[in-house]
SEDREN-279786 format. One line per field, with one value per atom (N, C-alpha, C, O): z, x, y; residue number from 1. Coordinates in nm, 3 decimals. Example, Ala and Ser with C-alpha at 12.3 -4.5 7.8 and 13.67 -1.06 7.14 Angstrom:
residues 2
c3 = c(0.780 0.780 0.780 0.846 0.708 0.714 0.787 0.804)
c1 = c(1.319 1.230 1.320 1.424 1.285 1.367 1.290 1.341)
c2 = c(-0.569 -0.450 -0.330 -0.332 -0.225 -0.106 0.003 0.114)
pos = c(1 1 1 1 2 2 2 2)
//
This chain:
residues 214
c3 = c(0.000 0.000 0.000 0.077 -0.093 -0.107 -0.032 -0.039 0.039 0.116 0.052 0.120 -0.075 -0.144 -0.231 -0.205 -0.331 -0.423 -0.395 -0.383 -0.385 -0.359 -0.477 -0.461 -0.599 -0.715 -0.719 -0.789 -0.648 -0.647 -0.506 -0.419 -0.482 -0.346 -0.301 -0.182 -0.400 -0.361 -0.332 -0.280 -0.365 -0.343 -0.197 -0.141 -0.138 0.002 0.012 -0.081 0.123 0.140 0.136 0.188 0.074 0.065 0.180 0.237 0.210 0.314 0.250 0.157 0.299 0.233 0.250 0.170 0.354 0.374 0.291 0.278 0.235 0.153 0.023 0.019 -0.085 -0.211 -0.273 -0.351 -0.240 -0.298 -0.236 -0.116 -0.321 -0.275 -0.192 -0.243 -0.068 0.017 -0.010 -0.051 0.014 -0.005 0.086 0.207 0.029 0.106 0.104 0.158 0.042 0.033 -0.113 -0.182 -0.159 -0.294 -0.386 -0.475 -0.367 -0.453 -0.365 -0.258 -0.410 -0.328 -0.324 -0.424 -0.208 -0.188 -0.254 -0.237 -0.330 -0.398 -0.298 -0.215 -0.307 -0.214 -0.247 -0.363 -0.146 -0.171 -0.242 -0.217 -0.331 -0.404 -0.314 -0.243 -0.320 -0.234 -0.303 -0.415 -0.233 -0.287 -0.272 -0.172 -0.374 -0.363 -0.250 -0.239 -0.169 -0.059 -0.102 -0.214 -0.013 -0.041 -0.025 0.078 -0.129 -0.123 -0.179 -0.187 -0.219 -0.273 -0.421 -0.458 -0.503 -0.647 -0.670 -0.607 -0.761 -0.793 -0.891 -0.993 -0.858 -0.944 -1.063 -1.046 -1.183 -1.303 -1.321 -1.293 -1.366 -1.391 -1.496 -1.582 -1.487 -1.585 -1.724 -1.743 -1.822 -1.960 -2.001 -2.119 -1.906 -1.938 -1.932 -1.828 -2.040 -2.037 -1.943 -1.929 -1.879 -1.787 -1.861 -1.971 -1.797 -1.858 -1.835 -1.731 -1.936 -1.924 -1.838 -1.852 -1.750 -1.663 -1.732 -1.849 -1.658 -1.712 -1.721 -1.637 -1.819 -1.829 -1.707 -1.657 -1.662 -1.544 -1.579 -1.692 -1.477 -1.496 -1.491 -1.432 -1.555 -1.551 -1.408 -1.326 -1.379 -1.246 -1.163 -1.051 -1.216 -1.141 -1.220 -1.260 -1.242 -1.308 -1.449 -1.497 -1.517 -1.653 -1.648 -1.565 -1.733 -1.729 -1.770 -1.868 -1.695 -1.725 -1.824 -1.845 -1.885 -1.979 -1.903 -1.794 -1.959 -1.888 -1.865 -1.954 -1.746 -1.712 -1.776 -1.780 -1.824 -1.886 -1.776 -1.699 -1.765 -1.655 -1.676 -1.789 -1.566 -1.571 -1.573 -1.503 -1.652 -1.659 -1.536 -1.454 -1.524 -1.407 -1.410 -1.311 -1.523 -1.536 -1.515 -1.538 -1.471 -1.442 -1.556 -1.537 -1.675 -1.791 -1.824 -1.809 -1.869 -1.898 -2.014 -2.113 -2.001 -2.106 -2.210 -2.177 -2.334 -2.442 -2.481 -2.496 -2.497 -2.531 -2.667 -2.766 -2.669 -2.794 -2.830 -2.925 -2.755 -2.790 -2.686 -2.711 -2.568 -2.464 -2.392 -2.434 -2.283 -2.203 -2.271 -2.286 -2.311 -2.377 -2.283 -2.267 -2.220 -2.127 -2.201 -2.316 -2.137 -2.199 -2.182 -2.088 -2.272 -2.260 -2.266 -2.343 -2.184 -2.190 -2.308 -2.335 -2.377 -2.492 -2.447 -2.329 -2.543 -2.511 -2.455 -2.364 -2.506 -2.456 -2.310 -2.233 -2.272 -2.133 -2.042 -1.933 -2.084 -2.004 -1.992 -1.885 -2.100 -2.098 -2.006 -1.926 -2.016 -1.932 -1.784 -1.697 -1.755 -1.616 -1.559 -1.444 -1.638 -1.593 -1.576 -1.484 -1.664 -1.655 -1.526 -1.461 -1.488 -1.363 -1.243 -1.150 -1.245 -1.134 -1.126 -1.016 -1.240 -1.239 -1.186 -1.121 -1.212 -1.164 -1.011 -0.951 -0.948 -0.802 -0.741 -0.632 -0.813 -0.760 -0.792 -0.748 -0.865 -0.907 -0.787 -0.776 -0.698 -0.585 -0.493 -0.463 -0.448 -0.361 -0.431 -0.368 -0.564 -0.637 -0.643 -0.629 -0.663 -0.667 -0.532 -0.526 -0.424 -0.291 -0.264 -0.208 -0.303 -0.284 -0.367 -0.320 -0.489 -0.573 -0.516 -0.519 -0.466 -0.407 -0.284 -0.264 -0.202 -0.083 -0.118 -0.053 -0.221 -0.259 -0.323 -0.301 -0.400 -0.468 -0.372 -0.395 -0.268 -0.175 -0.044 0.057 -0.046 0.071 0.192 0.301 0.167 0.274 0.287 0.229 0.361 0.365 0.423 0.383 0.517 0.578 0.474 0.464 0.395 0.291 0.186 0.138 0.151 0.050 0.102 0.030 0.229 0.286 0.294 0.262 0.337 0.346 0.208 0.193 0.108 -0.027 -0.078 -0.137 -0.054 -0.101 -0.022 -0.078 0.107 0.186 0.139 0.137 0.101 0.049 -0.083 -0.109 -0.167 -0.295 -0.270 -0.333 -0.177 -0.147 -0.087 -0.122 0.003 0.064 -0.039 -0.034 -0.133 -0.238 -0.328 -0.369 -0.360 -0.446 -0.379 -0.443 -0.249 -0.177 -0.167 -0.183 -0.142 -0.128 -0.260 -0.260 -0.371 -0.500 -0.535 -0.594 -0.497 -0.522 -0.444 -0.498 -0.317 -0.237 -0.293 -0.298 -0.335 -0.395 -0.521 -0.540 -0.605 -0.731 -0.706 -0.775 -0.609 -0.582 -0.521 -0.552 -0.433 -0.362 -0.439 -0.437 -0.507 -0.576 -0.728 -0.798 -0.780 -0.923 -0.977 -1.098 -0.889 -0.934 -0.854 -0.732 -0.924 -0.864 -0.878 -0.924 -0.838 -0.855 -1.002 -1.039 -1.086 -1.229 -1.291 -1.372 -1.257 -1.312 -1.266 -1.343 -1.142 -1.093 -1.166 -1.198 -1.192 -1.262 -1.406 -1.458 -1.469 -1.608 -1.618 -1.729 -1.507 -1.510 -1.564 -1.639 -1.528 -1.572 -1.450 -1.342 -1.468 -1.356 -1.406 -1.514 -1.325 -1.352 -1.282 -1.160 -1.359 -1.302 -1.363 -1.462 -1.300 -1.357 -1.479 -1.480 -1.579 -1.700 -1.676 -1.744 -1.580 -1.559 -1.495 -1.535 -1.396 -1.322 -1.301 -1.241 -1.350 -1.336 -1.198 -1.168 -1.112 -0.977 -0.970 -1.054 -0.869 -0.856 -0.840 -0.793 -0.879 -0.879 -0.740 -0.720 -0.644 -0.514 -0.510 -0.614 -0.390 -0.376 -0.429 -0.498 -0.397 -0.441 -0.592 -0.647 -0.659 -0.805 -0.871 -0.978 -0.809 -0.863 -0.858 -0.948 -0.753 -0.744 -0.852 -0.913 -0.874 -0.980 -1.116 -1.200 -1.137 -1.265 -1.281 -1.391 -1.171 -1.180 -1.223 -1.304 -1.167 -1.206 -1.351 -1.420 -1.397 -1.534 -1.637 -1.757 -1.594 -1.690 -1.758 -1.860 -1.703 -1.771 -1.910 -2.000 -1.928 -2.060 -2.158 -2.278 -2.107 -2.195 -2.241 -2.345 -2.161 -2.196 -2.292 -2.351 -2.309 -2.406 -2.548 -2.572 -2.639 -2.781 -2.803 -2.864 -2.751 -2.773 -2.718 -2.782 -2.600 -2.530 -2.612 -2.603 -2.690 -2.774 -2.691 -2.731 -2.576 -2.494 -2.442 -2.423 -2.418 -2.370 -2.480 -2.450 -2.605 -2.717 -2.763 -2.840 -2.717 -2.765 -2.747 -2.834 -2.639 -2.625 -2.734 -2.749 -2.811 -2.916 -3.026 -3.090 -3.050 -3.156 -3.108 -3.185 -2.985 -2.934 -2.918 -2.883 -2.943 -2.934 -2.793 -2.774 -2.693 -2.553 -2.485 -2.364 -2.562 -2.510 -2.397 -2.295 -2.414 -2.311 -2.344 -2.461 -2.241 -2.254 -2.239 -2.214 -2.255 -2.234 -2.088 -2.059 -1.997 -1.854 -1.826 -1.744 -1.894 -1.877 -1.926 -1.863 -2.038 -2.092 -2.000 -1.983 -1.941 -1.850 -1.723 -1.672 -1.671 -1.545 -1.566 -1.468 -1.690 -1.721 -1.662 -1.596 -1.687 -1.639 -1.758 -1.865 -1.737 -1.838 -1.768 -1.646 -1.844 -1.794 -1.863 -1.985 -1.783 -1.837 -1.798 -1.707 -1.869 -1.834 -1.723 -1.717 -1.638 -1.531 -1.555 -1.474 -1.661 -1.691 -1.842 -1.890)
c1 = c(0.086 0.000 0.089 0.184 0.054 0.135 0.069 -0.053 0.145 0.095 0.136 0.145 0.160 0.196 0.318 0.401 0.327 0.439 0.535 0.496 0.662 0.759 0.773 0.825 0.728 0.739 0.630 0.645 0.521 0.409 0.393 0.339 0.440 0.432 0.291 0.266 0.195 0.058 -0.027 -0.138 0.028 -0.049 -0.040 0.068 -0.155 -0.164 -0.207 -0.266 -0.179 -0.220 -0.370 -0.442 -0.415 -0.557 -0.602 -0.527 -0.727 -0.787 -0.824 -0.904 -0.768 -0.800 -0.943 -0.995 -1.011 -1.150 -1.245 -1.362 -1.198 -1.283 -1.211 -1.121 -1.249 -1.175 -1.193 -1.107 -1.306 -1.326 -1.229 -1.202 -1.178 -1.082 -1.155 -1.248 -1.116 -1.177 -1.117 -1.002 -1.194 -1.137 -1.019 -1.025 -0.916 -0.796 -0.696 -0.586 -0.731 -0.640 -0.606 -0.679 -0.503 -0.455 -0.467 -0.384 -0.571 -0.591 -0.614 -0.674 -0.569 -0.594 -0.743 -0.814 -0.786 -0.929 -0.968 -0.900 -1.078 -1.125 -1.196 -1.273 -1.169 -1.239 -1.388 -1.426 -1.469 -1.615 -1.654 -1.600 -1.751 -1.801 -1.890 -1.977 -1.865 -1.939 -2.070 -2.071 -2.179 -2.309 -2.332 -2.297 -2.391 -2.415 -2.513 -2.618 -2.477 -2.563 -2.673 -2.673 -2.762 -2.872 -2.823 -2.768 -2.846 -2.806 -2.668 -2.628 -2.594 -2.460 -2.458 -2.526 -2.383 -2.381 -2.310 -2.208 -2.366 -2.308 -2.194 -2.207 -2.081 -1.964 -1.978 -2.009 -1.954 -1.963 -1.833 -1.726 -1.839 -1.716 -1.630 -1.679 -1.501 -1.410 -1.436 -1.458 -1.434 -1.456 -1.601 -1.631 -1.694 -1.837 -1.889 -1.878 -1.945 -1.996 -2.114 -2.191 -2.129 -2.242 -2.374 -2.389 -2.470 -2.601 -2.682 -2.674 -2.759 -2.847 -2.967 -3.027 -3.000 -3.115 -3.245 -3.248 -3.352 -3.483 -3.497 -3.442 -3.570 -3.586 -3.660 -3.753 -3.615 -3.676 -3.809 -3.835 -3.893 -4.022 -4.006 -3.912 -4.100 -4.089 -4.090 -4.171 -4.000 -3.990 -3.881 -3.857 -3.813 -3.707 -3.576 -3.523 -3.526 -3.398 -3.407 -3.314 -3.519 -3.535 -3.593 -3.680 -3.548 -3.602 -3.748 -3.787 -3.829 -3.970 -3.994 -3.911 -4.110 -4.147 -4.167 -4.223 -4.122 -4.135 -4.281 -4.365 -4.308 -4.442 -4.472 -4.387 -4.594 -4.634 -4.669 -4.762 -4.597 -4.626 -4.758 -4.800 -4.822 -4.947 -4.917 -4.828 -4.991 -4.968 -5.026 -5.092 -4.999 -5.047 -5.197 -5.255 -5.264 -5.407 -5.490 -5.611 -5.426 -5.500 -5.512 -5.567 -5.464 -5.471 -5.331 -5.234 -5.317 -5.183 -5.119 -5.184 -4.990 -4.914 -4.869 -4.807 -4.898 -4.861 -4.716 -4.675 -4.636 -4.496 -4.480 -4.542 -4.397 -4.367 -4.464 -4.439 -4.574 -4.673 -4.682 -4.744 -4.620 -4.626 -4.759 -4.852 -4.766 -4.889 -4.990 -4.965 -5.102 -5.206 -5.325 -5.397 -5.348 -5.460 -5.593 -5.605 -5.691 -5.825 -5.903 -5.981 -5.882 -5.943 -6.096 -6.151 -6.161 -6.307 -6.344 -6.276 -6.452 -6.494 -6.575 -6.608 -6.606 -6.676 -6.815 -6.859 -6.884 -7.018 -7.018 -7.105 -6.922 -6.914 -6.884 -6.941 -6.796 -6.765 -6.885 -6.911 -6.958 -7.075 -7.184 -7.242 -7.212 -7.316 -7.277 -7.362 -7.147 -7.103 -7.121 -7.163 -7.089 -7.110 -7.258 -7.297 -7.341 -7.486 -7.542 -7.626 -7.497 -7.543 -7.502 -7.581 -7.380 -7.336 -7.421 -7.449 -7.462 -7.545 -7.685 -7.746 -7.736 -7.869 -7.874 -7.979 -7.758 -7.755 -7.790 -7.845 -7.758 -7.780 -7.920 -7.954 -8.001 -8.131 -8.221 -8.277 -8.234 -8.326 -8.285 -8.370 -8.162 -8.129 -8.139 -8.173 -8.111 -8.127 -8.274 -8.308 -8.359 -8.503 -8.551 -8.627 -8.506 -8.545 -8.494 -8.567 -8.371 -8.317 -8.394 -8.419 -8.433 -8.509 -8.647 -8.694 -8.713 -8.846 -8.837 -8.920 -8.735 -8.721 -8.694 -8.746 -8.611 -8.581 -8.702 -8.722 -8.784 -8.898 -9.013 -9.090 -9.027 -9.139 -9.096 -9.165 -8.982 -8.932 -8.926 -8.972 -8.866 -8.843 -8.692 -8.634 -8.628 -8.481 -8.422 -8.314 -8.493 -8.439 -8.428 -8.325 -8.536 -8.534 -8.428 -8.360 -8.413 -8.312 -8.172 -8.087 -8.147 -8.013 -7.983 -7.872 -8.081 -8.060 -8.030 -7.941 -8.104 -8.082 -7.942 -7.876 -7.896 -7.763 -7.653 -7.549 -7.675 -7.576 -7.563 -7.454 -7.676 -7.672 -7.596 -7.521 -7.616 -7.543 -7.393 -7.314 -7.353 -7.211 -7.153 -7.043 -7.230 -7.183 -7.165 -7.067 -7.260 -7.249 -7.129 -7.059 -7.106 -6.992 -6.860 -6.770 -6.847 -6.724 -6.709 -6.599 -6.819 -6.815 -6.771 -6.687 -6.829 -6.791 -6.646 -6.577 -6.599 -6.459 -6.364 -6.263 -6.397 -6.312 -6.314 -6.209 -6.430 -6.440 -6.353 -6.279 -6.365 -6.290 -6.139 -6.061 -6.098 -5.956 -5.895 -5.781 -5.969 -5.914 -5.929 -5.839 -6.042 -6.067 -6.069 -6.063 -6.077 -6.087 -6.227 -6.248 -6.325 -6.463 -6.560 -6.548 -6.655 -6.772 -6.887 -6.868 -7.005 -7.120 -7.144 -7.172 -7.133 -7.154 -7.046 -7.077 -6.920 -6.811 -6.823 -6.797 -6.862 -6.878 -6.992 -6.981 -7.099 -7.213 -7.178 -7.229 -7.090 -7.052 -6.928 -6.888 -6.866 -6.748 -6.624 -6.548 -6.602 -6.484 -6.416 -6.475 -6.290 -6.212 -6.116 -6.058 -6.100 -6.007 -5.874 -5.872 -5.763 -5.633 -5.525 -5.547 -5.405 -5.289 -5.240 -5.241 -5.198 -5.148 -5.015 -4.985 -4.936 -4.802 -4.802 -4.724 -4.890 -4.885 -5.020 -5.027 -5.129 -5.260 -5.320 -5.413 -5.270 -5.322 -5.415 -5.406 -5.505 -5.594 -5.516 -5.402 -5.579 -5.510 -5.481 -5.382 -5.564 -5.556 -5.656 -5.693 -5.699 -5.804 -5.756 -5.831 -5.632 -5.582 -5.577 -5.623 -5.522 -5.511 -5.647 -5.670 -5.738 -5.873 -5.944 -6.021 -5.916 -5.974 -5.915 -5.987 -5.782 -5.719 -5.780 -5.800 -5.808 -5.868 -6.008 -6.048 -6.082 -6.214 -6.202 -6.280 -6.104 -6.084 -6.039 -6.075 -5.960 -5.909 -6.017 -5.993 -6.134 -6.241 -6.288 -6.358 -6.251 -6.291 -6.227 -6.281 -6.111 -6.050 -6.138 -6.140 -6.209 -6.297 -6.418 -6.477 -6.455 -6.572 -6.539 -6.629 -6.410 -6.370 -6.392 -6.398 -6.403 -6.420 -6.540 -6.530 -6.653 -6.781 -6.779 -6.830 -6.721 -6.720 -6.651 -6.686 -6.554 -6.485 -6.409 -6.398 -6.356 -6.279 -6.361 -6.308 -6.491 -6.575 -6.599 -6.623 -6.591 -6.611 -6.480 -6.482 -6.368 -6.239 -6.216 -6.154 -6.261 -6.238 -6.302 -6.267 -6.394 -6.460 -6.363 -6.384 -6.259 -6.162 -6.017 -5.927 -5.994 -5.857 -5.804 -5.880 -5.674 -5.616 -5.622 -5.639 -5.608 -5.611 -5.744 -5.757 -5.842 -5.975 -5.968 -6.036 -5.886 -5.865 -5.936 -5.946 -5.985 -6.028 -5.906 -5.795 -5.927 -5.816 -5.770 -5.650 -5.864 -5.828 -5.745 -5.654 -5.777 -5.698 -5.556 -5.461 -5.540 -5.406 -5.323 -5.203 -5.386 -5.315 -5.274 -5.163 -5.361 -5.336 -5.274 -5.251 -5.246 -5.188 -5.273 -5.222 -5.401 -5.494 -5.566 -5.578 -5.613 -5.691 -5.807 -5.805 -5.907 -6.023 -6.019 -6.017 -6.020 -6.008 -6.130 -6.205 -6.147 -6.253 -6.202 -6.084 -6.292 -6.257 -6.312 -6.286 -6.385 -6.438 -6.444 -6.486)
c2 = c(-0.119 0.000 0.123 0.133 0.219 0.340 0.453 0.468 0.530 0.644 0.775 0.878 0.773 0.895 0.874 0.787 0.955 0.943 1.055 1.171 1.020 1.128 1.223 1.333 1.180 1.268 1.374 1.474 1.356 1.450 1.504 1.436 1.623 1.673 1.706 1.724 1.715 1.748 1.626 1.637 1.509 1.387 1.348 1.335 1.331 1.293 1.148 1.094 1.088 0.947 0.936 1.021 0.831 0.804 0.716 0.636 0.737 0.653 0.521 0.518 0.409 0.281 0.240 0.163 0.290 0.251 0.336 0.301 0.448 0.534 0.560 0.644 0.489 0.506 0.643 0.685 0.716 0.848 0.946 0.945 1.031 1.128 1.234 1.297 1.254 1.351 1.488 1.499 1.590 1.724 1.747 1.723 1.794 1.821 1.708 1.722 1.593 1.479 1.456 1.384 1.512 1.485 1.605 1.622 1.691 1.807 1.928 1.918 2.040 2.160 2.191 2.180 2.230 2.257 2.390 2.491 2.386 2.505 2.597 2.550 2.724 2.814 2.817 2.815 2.822 2.824 2.952 3.060 2.936 3.052 3.136 3.086 3.265 3.356 3.393 3.444 3.368 3.401 3.552 3.614 3.608 3.752 3.782 3.720 3.875 3.911 4.007 4.058 4.028 4.119 4.261 4.299 4.340 4.480 4.507 4.623 4.403 4.423 4.382 4.286 4.454 4.419 4.286 4.256 4.207 4.077 4.096 4.163 4.035 4.044 3.950 3.832 4.002 3.918 3.842 3.896 3.715 3.639 3.706 3.779 3.679 3.737 3.681 3.561 3.772 3.731 3.727 3.708 3.745 3.739 3.882 3.947 3.933 4.071 4.082 3.987 4.195 4.210 4.204 4.257 4.138 4.122 4.249 4.315 4.280 4.396 4.359 4.252 4.451 4.425 4.458 4.497 4.443 4.476 4.627 4.699 4.677 4.823 4.876 4.814 4.991 5.048 5.111 5.153 5.115 5.178 5.329 5.380 5.400 5.547 5.596 5.552 5.686 5.741 5.677 5.721 5.573 5.505 5.512 5.409 5.631 5.645 5.699 5.764 5.673 5.722 5.863 5.890 5.953 6.090 6.091 6.028 6.163 6.173 6.285 6.373 6.279 6.384 6.514 6.514 6.623 6.752 6.788 6.772 6.836 6.877 7.013 7.102 7.027 7.152 7.249 7.224 7.361 7.453 7.523 7.551 7.551 7.625 7.773 7.820 7.845 7.988 8.055 7.992 8.184 8.257 8.279 8.322 8.249 8.273 8.147 8.148 8.038 7.917 7.820 7.711 7.854 7.768 7.717 7.791 7.589 7.537 7.610 7.644 7.632 7.700 7.600 7.499 7.627 7.538 7.561 7.676 7.454 7.473 7.541 7.502 7.644 7.712 7.823 7.897 7.836 7.938 8.048 8.151 8.030 8.131 8.126 8.057 8.200 8.204 8.295 8.415 8.241 8.318 8.327 8.229 8.440 8.452 8.436 8.477 8.377 8.364 8.494 8.509 8.588 8.719 8.709 8.631 8.790 8.801 8.891 8.989 8.856 8.936 9.058 9.074 9.142 9.266 9.239 9.310 9.140 9.109 9.067 9.108 8.986 8.945 9.064 9.075 9.151 9.268 9.361 9.416 9.379 9.468 9.413 9.487 9.284 9.226 9.228 9.248 9.207 9.215 9.354 9.369 9.457 9.595 9.624 9.695 9.569 9.591 9.531 9.592 9.412 9.350 9.436 9.454 9.488 9.574 9.701 9.749 9.755 9.875 9.846 9.931 9.727 9.691 9.685 9.705 9.658 9.652 9.788 9.795 9.896 10.031 10.085 10.195 10.011 10.064 10.091 10.200 9.995 10.011 10.126 10.210 10.135 10.249 10.384 10.484 10.388 10.513 10.554 10.672 10.457 10.487 10.539 10.636 10.474 10.521 10.662 10.744 10.689 10.824 10.926 11.037 10.890 10.982 11.008 11.122 10.906 10.924 11.014 11.103 10.990 11.075 11.220 11.310 11.243 11.380 11.448 11.568 11.376 11.435 11.463 11.557 11.387 11.401 11.467 11.456 11.535 11.605 11.512 11.545 11.394 11.295 11.280 11.188 11.369 11.369 11.241 11.197 11.182 11.059 10.949 10.881 10.930 10.827 10.857 10.766 10.984 11.021 10.994 10.942 11.030 11.008 10.860 10.817 10.781 10.636 10.577 10.493 10.623 10.573 10.604 10.519 10.727 10.765 10.692 10.657 10.671 10.598 10.453 10.396 10.394 10.258 10.254 10.160 10.354 10.361 10.371 10.300 10.458 10.474 10.345 10.303 10.282 10.158 10.047 9.972 10.035 9.933 9.960 9.867 10.087 10.121 10.084 10.030 10.112 10.077 9.926 9.872 9.857 9.711 9.645 9.556 9.691 9.635 9.666 9.583 9.785 9.821 9.729 9.684 9.702 9.614 9.472 9.407 9.423 9.290 9.281 9.184 9.383 9.380 9.389 9.323 9.470 9.483 9.358 9.322 9.290 9.174 9.043 8.959 9.028 8.901 8.913 8.812 9.038 9.057 9.045 9.053 9.025 9.004 9.091 9.104 9.149 9.210 9.111 8.998 9.153 9.063 9.033 8.919 9.135 9.113 9.028 8.939 9.051 8.969 8.824 8.732 8.805 8.667 8.597 8.478 8.669 8.609 8.572 8.473 8.649 8.622 8.535 8.499 8.499 8.413 8.481 8.419 8.608 8.681 8.742 8.750 8.785 8.838 8.946 8.935 9.050 9.158 9.127 9.108 9.123 9.087 9.175 9.245 9.170 9.237 9.160 9.036 9.232 9.166 9.097 8.999 9.143 9.090 8.953 8.867 8.929 8.803 8.737 8.629 8.797 8.734 8.742 8.668 8.829 8.845 8.966 9.055 8.970 9.086 9.216 9.217 9.326 9.455 9.507 9.579 9.474 9.539 9.654 9.708 9.691 9.792 9.927 9.997 9.964 10.094 10.107 10.206 10.006 10.011 9.997 10.053 9.924 9.914 10.050 10.083 10.126 10.261 10.352 10.431 10.341 10.422 10.386 10.474 10.259 10.217 10.277 10.315 10.285 10.348 10.495 10.544 10.562 10.702 10.713 10.809 10.615 10.620 10.593 10.609 10.552 10.527 10.656 10.650 10.773 10.897 10.902 10.967 10.834 10.828 10.751 10.781 10.652 10.572 10.653 10.625 10.755 10.836 10.948 11.009 10.977 11.080 11.029 10.908 11.119 11.086 10.994 10.888 11.039 10.968 10.826 10.734 10.809 10.678 10.569 10.451 10.609 10.512 10.409 10.293 10.450 10.357 10.240 10.131 10.264 10.153 10.050 9.933 10.092 9.999 9.935 9.839 9.987 9.941 9.790 9.730 9.726 9.581 9.496 9.379 9.551 9.473 9.433 9.330 9.512 9.479 9.479 9.445 9.514 9.516 9.374 9.284 9.354 9.220 9.164 9.044 9.250 9.207 9.239 9.222 9.285 9.316 9.418 9.403 9.522 9.622 9.752 9.791 9.819 9.958 10.048 10.000 10.179 10.271 10.268 10.278 10.254 10.245 10.120 10.124 10.010 9.888 9.907 9.860 9.975 9.996 10.087 10.065 10.188 10.277 10.203 10.224 10.117 10.046 9.908 9.837 9.868 9.736 9.624 9.533 9.630 9.528 9.465 9.525 9.343 9.272 9.203 9.184 9.166 9.091 8.955 8.946 8.849 8.713 8.630 8.665 8.519 8.424 8.331 8.299 8.290 8.197 8.057 7.968 8.034 7.901 7.882 7.776)
pos = c(1 1 1 1 2 2 2 2 3 3 3 3 4 4 4 4 5 5 5 5 6 6 6 6 7 7 7 7 8 8 8 8 9 9 9 9 10 10 10 10 11 11 11 11 12 12 12 12 13 13 13 13 14 14 14 14 15 15 15 15 16 16 16 16 17 17 17 17 18 18 18 18 19 19 19 19 20 20 20 20 21 21 21 21 22 22 22 22 23 23 23 23 24 24 24 24 25 25 25 25 26 26 26 26 27 27 27 27 28 28 28 28 29 29 29 29 30 30 30 30 31 31 31 31 32 32 32 32 33 33 33 33 34 34 34 34 35 35 35 35 36 36 36 36 37 37 37 37 38 38 38 38 39 39 39 39 40 40 40 40 41 41 41 41 42 42 42 42 43 43 43 43 44 44 44 44 45 45 45 45 46 46 46 46 47 47 47 47 48 48 48 48 49 49 49 49 50 50 50 50 51 51 51 51 52 52 52 52 53 53 53 53 54 54 54 54 55 55 55 55 56 56 56 56 57 57 57 57 58 58 58 58 59 59 59 59 60 60 60 60 61 61 61 61 62 62 62 62 63 63 63 63 64 64 64 64 65 65 65 65 66 66 66 66 67 67 67 67 68 68 68 68 69 69 69 69 70 70 70 70 71 71 71 71 72 72 72 72 73 73 73 73 74 74 74 74 75 75 75 75 76 76 76 76 77 77 77 77 78 78 78 78 79 79 79 79 80 80 80 80 81 81 81 81 82 82 82 82 83 83 83 83 84 84 84 84 85 85 85 85 86 86 86 86 87 87 87 87 88 88 88 88 89 89 89 89 90 90 90 90 91 91 91 91 92 92 92 92 93 93 93 93 94 94 94 94 95 95 95 95 96 96 96 96 97 97 97 97 98 98 98 98 99 99 99 99 100 100 100 100 101 101 101 101 102 102 102 102 103 103 103 103 104 104 104 104 105 105 105 105 106 106 106 106 107 107 107 107 108 108 108 108 109 109 109 109 110 110 110 110 111 111 111 111 112 112 112 112 113 113 113 113 114 114 114 114 115 115 115 115 116 116 116 116 117 117 117 117 118 118 118 118 119 119 119 119 120 120 120 120 121 121 121 121 122 122 122 122 123 123 123 123 124 124 124 124 125 125 125 125 126 126 126 126 127 127 127 127 128 128 128 128 129 129 129 129 130 130 130 130 131 131 131 131 132 132 132 132 133 133 133 133 134 134 134 134 135 135 135 135 136 136 136 136 137 137 137 137 138 138 138 138 139 139 139 139 140 140 140 140 141 141 141 141 142 142 142 142 143 143 143 143 144 144 144 144 145 145 145 145 146 146 146 146 147 147 147 147 148 148 148 148 149 149 149 149 150 150 150 150 151 151 151 151 152 152 152 152 153 153 153 153 154 154 154 154 155 155 155 155 156 156 156 156 157 157 157 157 158 158 158 158 159 159 159 159 160 160 160 160 161 161 161 161 162 162 162 162 163 163 163 163 164 164 164 164 165 165 165 165 166 166 166 166 167 167 167 167 168 168 168 168 169 169 169 169 170 170 170 170 171 171 171 171 172 172 172 172 173 173 173 173 174 174 174 174 175 175 175 175 176 176 176 176 177 177 177 177 178 178 178 178 179 179 179 179 180 180 180 180 181 181 181 181 182 182 182 182 183 183 183 183 184 184 184 184 185 185 185 185 186 186 186 186 187 187 187 187 188 188 188 188 189 189 189 189 190 190 190 190 191 191 191 191 192 192 192 192 193 193 193 193 194 194 194 194 195 195 195 195 196 196 196 196 197 197 197 197 198 198 198 198 199 199 199 199 200 200 200 200 201 201 201 201 202 202 202 202 203 203 203 203 204 204 204 204 205 205 205 205 206 206 206 206 207 207 207 207 208 208 208 208 209 209 209 209 210 210 210 210 211 211 211 211 212 212 212 212 213 213 213 213 214 214 214 214)
//
């Protein structure tokens, strides 16, 4: 029985009771292969190109399509066309002003009746109601861009630069600037019918526009 060959230094004696070569007896033991752990990248064997993985779902590494920004007027801005406000037409503006004027009919009538029949109390009350309504509508228009008539017609008065309400002070200045619309036979009141931005002369002076809200 041979317990190894002197010519092969790696040959180890074999177990006579077990003819199969045991690990570590005769051949160098191969290091165990390391299994890839969870969370660690798997090393590719040498000479083998890395395999392509599955395509990622949108939102996980791939660039998403650019979102279309919303303009300052509440409508989405179309790429390449710029922000185009939805201008209110002349008919909508006229009807909104007409509704606001109808609000003053009753107090004006009461004030007229009191003045004609020498009823000063009724006349004073009527005029105070008119003044109160005018201030209330001015505050509404400055803060929200809408009066009762504009809200009924679905339109809003805003700044041309950013689409925000004018503010009470600027709304009052715009009311004063309406005298320009009354010059030259009230041409300024008709100007929105053909103007590109549907503006009166007062709107152009105050940099304001009237837009649709629906």
